[in-house]
C-alpha positions as CSV (number, residue, x, y, z in Angstrom):
1,M,93.1,34.4,16.6
2,K,94.5,34.5,19.9
3,A,94.7,38.4,20.4
4,T,90.6,38.4,19.3
5,Y,90.5,35.8,21.7
6,L,91.8,37.8,24.3
7,I,90.6,41.1,23.2
8,N,87.0,39.4,24.2
9,T,87.4,37.6,27.2
10,L,88.7,41.1,28.6
11,I,85.6,42.6,27.4
12,F,83.8,39.8,29.1
13,L,85.3,40.9,32.3
14,F,84.8,44.5,32.9
15,L,81.3,43.3,31.5
16,S,80.3,41.5,34.8
17,I,82.2,44.1,37.1
18,Q,80.6,46.5,36.5
19,S,77.1,44.9,36.4
20,T,78.1,44.0,39.5
21,M,79.2,47.1,41.0
22,S,76.0,48.5,39.6
23,P,73.0,49.1,42.7
24,A,70.3,47.2,42.8
25,A,67.2,48.4,41.6
26,P,65.0,50.7,43.5
27,T,61.7,49.6,45.8
28,P,58.9,52.0,45.0
29,R,58.0,53.8,48.1
30,A,54.2,54.1,47.1
31,S,54.2,50.2,46.5
32,T,55.9,50.3,50.6
33,L,53.6,53.2,51.4
34,S,50.5,51.9,50.5
35,A,51.1,48.6,52.1
36,N,51.2,50.3,55.8
37,L,48.5,52.2,55.0
38,M,46.7,49.3,54.9
39,V,48.0,47.9,58.0
40,V,47.2,51.0,60.0
41,A,43.8,51.2,58.4
42,T,43.2,47.6,59.7
43,T,44.2,48.2,62.8
44,T,42.4,51.3,63.2
45,N,38.7,49.6,62.4
46,N,40.0,46.7,64.3
47,A,40.5,49.5,67.4
48,V,36.9,50.7,66.5
49,M,35.4,47.2,66.5
50,A,36.8,46.6,69.8
51,T,35.4,49.9,70.7
52,E,31.8,49.3,70.0
53,T,32.2,45.5,71.6
54,D,33.7,47.2,75.0
55,E,30.8,49.7,74.8
56,I,27.8,47.7,75.0
57,D,29.9,44.8,76.7
58,H,29.8,47.0,79.8
59,W,26.3,47.5,80.4
60,L,25.0,43.7,79.6
61,I,25.9,41.0,82.5
62,T,26.7,37.8,81.2
63,D,26.2,34.7,83.2
64,E,24.6,30.9,82.7
65,E,21.6,32.1,83.1
66,S,21.4,35.3,80.9
67,H,22.0,35.3,77.6
68,W,21.7,37.4,74.9
69,S,20.9,36.7,71.5
70,A,22.6,39.1,68.6
71,D,19.6,41.0,67.2
72,E,18.7,41.5,71.5
73,I,22.3,43.6,72.0
74,E,21.8,44.9,68.9
75,V,18.5,46.6,69.6
76,L,19.8,47.6,73.2
77,Q,22.6,49.7,71.8
78,D,20.8,51.8,69.7
79,V,18.7,52.1,73.2
80,L,21.8,53.5,74.8
81,Q,22.8,55.4,71.7
82,N,19.5,57.2,72.0
83,T,18.9,57.7,75.7
84,F,22.6,59.2,75.8
85,G,21.7,61.4,72.8
86,A,19.0,62.7,74.1
87,L,20.3,63.5,77.6
88,A,23.3,65.0,75.3
89,G,20.8,67.3,73.8
90,N,19.0,67.9,77.5
91,N,22.9,69.2,79.1
92,I,23.0,65.7,80.8
93,D,26.1,63.2,80.3
94,G,23.7,60.2,79.9
95,R,27.0,57.5,80.1
96,A,28.6,59.2,84.0
97,L,24.8,59.2,85.0
98,L,24.0,55.9,84.3
99,D,27.3,54.1,85.2
100,G,26.9,51.5,87.3
101,Y,23.5,50.3,85.8
102,R,23.3,47.2,84.0
103,F,21.1,44.8,81.6
104,R,20.4,41.4,82.7
105,H,18.5,39.2,80.8
106,E,15.3,36.6,82.0
107,A,14.2,33.8,80.5
108,G,10.2,34.0,79.8
109,S,8.1,36.7,78.4
110,Y,7.2,38.0,81.5
111,I,9.5,38.8,84.9
112,G,8.5,36.6,87.4
113,D,5.9,34.9,85.0
114,K,4.0,38.3,86.4
115,D,2.1,39.5,82.8
116,G,3.1,42.2,81.3
117,R,6.3,43.3,83.0
118,M,8.8,43.0,80.6
119,G,11.3,45.0,83.0
120,T,12.2,46.0,86.1
121,I,14.7,47.9,87.6
122,D,16.4,47.7,91.3
123,H,18.5,50.8,91.9
124,N,20.5,48.9,95.1
125,T,21.8,46.5,92.5
126,G,21.9,48.9,89.6
127,I,20.3,45.5,87.5
128,I,17.8,46.3,84.9
129,T,16.2,43.3,84.0
130,L,14.2,42.3,80.4
131,T,12.3,39.7,78.9
132,G,12.8,38.9,75.1
133,K,9.8,40.8,74.7
134,A,10.5,44.2,76.1
135,F,12.9,43.9,72.5
136,T,10.0,43.1,70.5
137,V,6.8,45.1,71.7
138,Q,6.6,48.8,70.6
139,N,9.9,49.3,69.8
140,G,11.8,48.6,72.9
141,F,9.7,51.2,75.0
142,A,9.9,48.8,78.7
143,I,13.7,49.4,78.2
144,Y,13.3,53.1,77.5
145,H,11.2,53.1,80.6
146,E,13.2,51.3,83.0
147,L,16.0,53.5,81.8
148,G,13.7,56.5,82.7
149,H,13.5,55.2,85.9
150,A,17.2,55.1,86.2
151,V,17.5,58.4,85.0
152,D,14.9,59.6,87.9
153,F,16.7,58.0,90.5
154,R,19.9,59.4,89.3
155,L,18.5,63.0,89.4
156,N,17.3,62.6,92.7
157,R,13.9,62.1,91.1
158,Q,14.1,65.5,89.6
159,L,13.0,64.0,86.3
160,S,9.3,63.1,88.2
161,A,9.5,65.9,90.5
162,G,9.3,68.4,87.9
163,F,7.0,66.5,84.6
164,H,4.4,66.7,87.8
165,S,5.2,70.3,88.5
166,Y,4.9,71.3,84.7
167,T,2.2,69.5,83.6
168,G,-0.5,70.4,86.6
169,G,-0.5,66.8,88.2
170,T,-2.5,67.4,91.7
171,G,0.2,65.7,93.8
172,I,0.1,64.3,96.7
173,S,-2.4,65.8,98.9
174,S,-1.8,65.1,103.8
175,D,-4.3,62.5,102.3
176,E,-2.8,59.0,101.8
177,D,-5.5,57.6,100.1
178,T,-5.2,60.5,97.9
179,P,-2.6,59.2,94.6
180,W,-0.3,61.4,92.4
181,H,-2.7,61.8,89.7
182,T,-1.0,62.9,86.5
183,A,-2.4,66.0,84.5
184,D,-5.2,64.9,81.7
185,N,-3.3,64.2,78.1
186,Y,0.2,63.6,80.0
187,W,-0.3,60.0,80.6
188,L,-0.6,56.8,78.5
189,R,-0.9,53.9,80.5
190,E,-3.3,53.6,83.4
191,Q,-1.3,52.0,85.6
192,S,0.9,54.4,84.9
193,R,-1.9,57.2,85.6
194,D,-1.6,57.5,89.3
195,D,2.1,57.1,90.4
196,R,4.2,60.0,89.3
197,E,7.4,57.8,89.3
198,E,6.0,55.4,86.4
199,T,3.9,58.8,84.4
200,A,7.4,60.1,84.9
201,A,9.3,57.5,83.2
202,D,7.1,56.5,80.3
203,A,7.6,60.6,79.2
204,F,11.2,59.7,79.7
205,A,10.7,57.0,77.4
206,I,8.3,59.4,74.4
207,L,11.3,61.9,74.4
208,V,13.6,59.3,73.7
209,M,11.6,56.7,71.2
210,V,9.7,60.1,69.6
211,S,11.3,63.0,69.9
212,Y,14.9,62.3,70.0
213,A,14.8,58.9,67.4
214,G,12.1,59.6,65.3
215,E,10.3,56.3,66.2
216,N,6.8,55.8,65.9
217,P,4.7,56.6,69.4
218,P,3.3,53.7,71.6
219,V,-0.1,52.7,71.5
220,F,-1.8,51.4,74.2
221,A,-5.1,50.0,75.4
222,N,-7.2,52.7,77.0
223,Q,-5.5,54.9,76.4
224,P,-6.7,58.3,76.2
225,V,-7.5,59.7,72.9
226,A,-6.6,63.1,73.4
227,A,-3.1,62.0,74.5
228,N,-0.4,64.4,73.3
229,Y,2.5,63.1,72.9
230,E,4.3,66.5,71.5
231,A,3.8,68.1,75.5
232,I,5.3,64.8,76.7
233,S,7.9,64.9,75.4
234,A,8.2,69.0,76.6
235,A,7.1,68.0,79.7
236,A,9.9,65.7,80.3
237,A,12.5,67.8,78.7
238,Q,11.6,70.8,80.5
239,A,11.7,68.4,84.0
240,L,15.4,67.2,82.5
241,Q,16.7,70.9,82.8
242,S,15.1,72.8,85.0
243,G,17.2,70.7,88.5
244,E,13.8,70.9,90.4
245,S,13.4,68.6,92.7
């Protein structure tokens, strides 16, 4: 009995020592790698979101008098992306060209309560002021129009001078009473017809909205039946590419 007890004790001690000396089961590398990838993916997504946020924030003025809704910010981001894309297609770095301009939101339907004016631009301060109506009327045409003014100004009036040159506008004569007159089929709004910079800003809006972004073309009261969107867009593109001033 004593011999049997001794043998059993020795066997138990041997097995205990062997178990203690055995290495722990390895942690599967796949699980660790998967966890690391998830962290990287999350970090990357957050970085992308931050970049997109910083991009639009760069162009916005936000203060006690300038409030933006989520929908307006989304529209403005699309407008900027379309504008930069259209300019890139004409070999112009839109982000660099327009840097310094910022958007301010003004309460009410029209700027300064002046009926019909939904946007204005101040080249000295670089502030483009928009009302809520600018985002809901004619697919944001007013926003594209103001950006057209900014592009024209930064290109030393290359857009407006070139547009009228290519369309055969009459230009300015020595008679101060004779205004600019845009060629037939190349203007959309009567208030822009006899102002070369206004007509060119309209043309830029058509180039970006219709030809680049594929949006429905705007239609205005008293717009000529023969207004040619394709020709307007083509002339604006020629002006941007020409370098003519």
